[in-house]
C-alpha positions in Angstrom: 69.4 46.4 83.8 69.1 43.0 82.2 71.0 42.1 79.1 68.6 42.5 76.2 69.3 38.9 75.1 68.1 37.6 78.5 64.7 39.2 78.2 62.0 36.7 77.4 59.2 37.7 75.0 56.0 39.0 76.6 53.3 36.4 76.6 49.6 36.9 77.1 46.9 34.2 77.5 43.6 35.3 76.0 40.9 35.5 78.7 37.2 34.8 78.2 36.3 38.4 78.9 38.5 39.5 76.0 36.5 37.5 73.5 33.2 38.1 71.6 30.3 35.8 71.2 32.3 33.7 68.7 35.2 33.1 71.2 37.5 35.4 69.1 39.5 38.1 70.8 37.9 41.5 70.3 40.1 43.8 68.2 40.4 46.4 71.0 42.4 44.0 73.1 45.4 43.9 70.7 46.1 47.6 71.6 46.0 46.7 75.3 48.5 43.8 74.6 50.8 46.3 72.9 50.8 48.4 76.1 51.3 45.4 78.3 54.3 44.3 76.3 55.7 47.8 76.2 55.4 48.2 79.9 56.9 44.8 80.5 60.0 45.5 78.3 60.6 49.0 79.7 60.5 47.5 83.2 62.8 44.7 82.2 65.4 47.2 80.9 65.2 49.2 84.0 63.1 52.1 82.9 59.4 51.3 83.6 56.7 53.8 83.6 56.5 53.9 87.4 60.2 54.9 87.6 59.8 57.5 84.8 56.7 59.0 86.5 58.6 59.2 89.9 61.2 61.3 88.0 58.5 63.6 86.6 58.5 62.2 83.1 55.3 61.2 81.3 55.1 59.4 78.0 51.7 59.7 76.3 50.6 57.8 73.2 50.6 60.0 70.1 49.3 57.4 67.7 48.6 53.7 67.6 47.6 51.4 64.7 46.9 47.7 64.2 46.6 45.4 61.2 44.8 42.2 62.0 46.0 39.1 60.1 44.4 36.1 61.7 42.1 35.4 64.6 43.1 34.8 68.2 40.8 32.7 70.3 39.9 32.2 73.9 42.8 30.6 75.9 45.4 31.0 73.1 48.8 32.2 74.3 50.3 34.9 72.1 53.8 36.4 72.1 54.2 40.1 71.6 57.5 41.1 70.1 58.6 44.7 70.1 61.0 46.6 67.8 62.0 50.2 68.2 61.7 51.9 64.8 62.6 55.4 66.0 64.1 57.0 69.1 65.6 60.4 69.2 65.3 61.4 72.8 62.0 63.2 72.2 59.9 60.6 70.5 59.8 56.8 70.6 58.2 54.7 67.9 57.6 50.9 68.4 56.5 48.1 66.0 54.6 45.2 67.5 54.2 41.7 66.2 51.7 39.4 67.9 52.1 35.7 67.1 50.6 32.5 68.3 53.1 31.0 70.8 52.6 27.4 69.5 52.5 27.9 65.7 54.3 31.2 65.3 51.4 32.4 63.0 51.2 36.2 63.0 47.9 37.4 64.4 48.5 41.2 64.3 51.1 43.8 63.6 50.9 47.3 64.8 52.8 50.4 65.9 52.7 53.1 68.5 54.4 56.5 68.8 55.1 58.2 72.1 56.7 61.5 73.2 58.3 62.5 76.5 56.8 65.4 78.6 57.4 66.9 82.0 54.6 66.9 84.5 53.4 70.3 83.3 52.9 68.8 79.8 55.9 70.4 78.1 58.0 68.3 75.7 61.5 67.3 77.0 64.6 65.9 75.4 65.8 62.9 77.4 69.2 63.3 75.8 69.6 66.8 77.4 67.4 66.6 80.6 67.9 62.9 81.6 71.0 61.5 80.0 70.9 58.4 82.3 67.4 57.5 81.0 68.4 58.3 77.4 71.3 55.8 77.8 68.8 53.1 79.0 66.4 53.8 76.1 69.3 53.7 73.6 69.9 50.2 74.8 66.2 49.5 74.2 66.7 50.9 70.7 69.4 48.2 70.2 66.7 45.4 70.4 66.1 45.9 66.6 69.8 45.4 66.0 70.2 42.3 68.1 
């Protein structure tokens, strides 16, 4: 697992297909960028979705929200910063801040909440069932304190 301070922010370059007729990123893409950033960070800390699924753990989205502040245009590069706002072994809540990589201007802020289930769909506590994963996600939780 990498030291959290060594992990670079997730960056995304806006593609043409992600824009509308005005060359502005469609609002639905921000939710995708949240997921891309979350997957990236989880992989970087050693607990990507692929690894969790191999172990029989799934983590569905319970809720997601976004507040759009300014427009993102074709070919802009944005940074997606994550902050864990809640983790208790059963649920994980994340805050996202999307900002322009050149100016730092905030484009969108949002959040998502997830739970942990076994493959049959029953809720599990990572603290009890997978303490090694819980330890990794506790480190992820430290991102907000760094």
